[in-house]
N, C-alpha and C positions, 0 to 999 in steps of 0.2 A: 368712238374715235377715244374720248377722256384722257389724252396725253396731255402733259406738262409742257408748255413750252419753254425754251431756254434762250431762243433768238431775242435780241432787242429790236423790239418794235415800237415804234412812236408814229401817231396818228391825229388826226383832227378827226372828230365824229360828231354828228349833229342827231338830235332827237326832236320829235315833234307830238304835240298832243292833238289827238283828233276824236271827236265824240267821246271824251273823257277816258281816252285809253293812249299811253304814250308807246311811240314806235321808233326805233332806230331808224335813221335817214340813210339807206343803204341801198340805192335804186340799181347800183352794179350787181350787188346780190341778186335782185329778181331777174335783171336782163340776162345774166348768165344761167338763169333756170336753176338756181340751187335752192329755191323755196318760194314761197308765198309771203304776201305781207303778215299773214297770221305768224310766221317765223319771227317776224321782227317785233312782235309785241313786248313791251318791258312789264313783266310783272313780279309777284311775288317779292316785294320789297323794293325793286327796281323802280317801280312807278311812284313809291312814296319818296324816293330818294330824288327821283327826277322834279318832284312836285317841290321839294326842299329847295334843290338846286335851282331851280327857275324862279323861286318864290312865287308859286302856285301860278306859273306862267304857262306858255304853250310850246315854247321852243328852249333848248339849251345846247350850246355846241361846247365841248370839252376838247383839250389836248389830253391825249392818253399815252403811257408809256410802260413798257415792261421793266423799265431801270428808272431810278430817279432822276429827274433833270433838273435845272434851275427854275425856279418859280411854281414847281409843284405843290400844292397845297392840301391835298385828298390822297389818302391811301387807302386801298383794298386788300385785304390779304385772304386767301382762298382757305375756307374752311373745311369744305367736305364736297363730293359728287353726291348728287341726288336730285330730287324733284319731288313737289307737291301735285302728282298727277290729278288729284279731284279738283284742285285750284285751276290748274292749266286747262282742264275740260270744260269747266264752268265759263272760265273767262273767254276761251274759244281760240287759244294758243295752238297752233299747228302741232299734230302730234310729234312727239320726240321721246327718246329713250333716256334721256339724263339731262343734267345740268350742273352746274356748281354753285354753291352756296360761298358768297364772301361777306366778310366783315369791313365795314367803313370805320378803319381804326383811328384815321386822322382825318379831321375837316378844319380847314383854315387854319392848319397847322397846329391842332390842338385836338387832345383826345376826343375820340369819338364812338359811339356805338351803334352800329346800325346794320344790320343783315338784309342782304339781298341776293337774288338769284339771277343768274346769267345763262341763259340758253346755249345750245350749241352754234348759234351764228357766231359766238365767241370766236370761235376755232377759227372761223373764216376772217374774223377782224384781226386777230393776232398769228395768221397764217398757221394755223396747225395743231392749235393746243390751247389748254387754259394755262395762263401763268399764276405764278405763286402769288406774286404782288402785281396790283396794277397802280400807276400813280397818273394822277389826275391834276389838271388846271382848268379852271371854268373860264371859258373865253367869251361867252355872252349868253344872255337870258333875255325873255320877254314873254 
């Protein structure tokens, strides 16, 4: 699909770490038959960012939105469509044709630099596309 979404979408989303791998906690995605648990793997920089967010814990919950909101402290900016197929295959991510790279440009309201990859499940989360910017607030971690 690879569209850019222009809708305002605001959600709460949790992530969990299992056997050293991070996953988006989206049971409804699985229940709808849209993919497998391997589609929910967080890899290629997303995993390291979740380690950072959770302080090397095993869970993190964020509020995310396509528009700035009061109390957001993190900003992601879309860089490009692409993927590292060899890395995805090595880790065991479900087969995909694309994804999008983002730069974490603001963390804790300060300039920051970290590149991460988001798979096509992002289009499910944001109801049809990859936003140009994503704004986040960390709710909880452990």
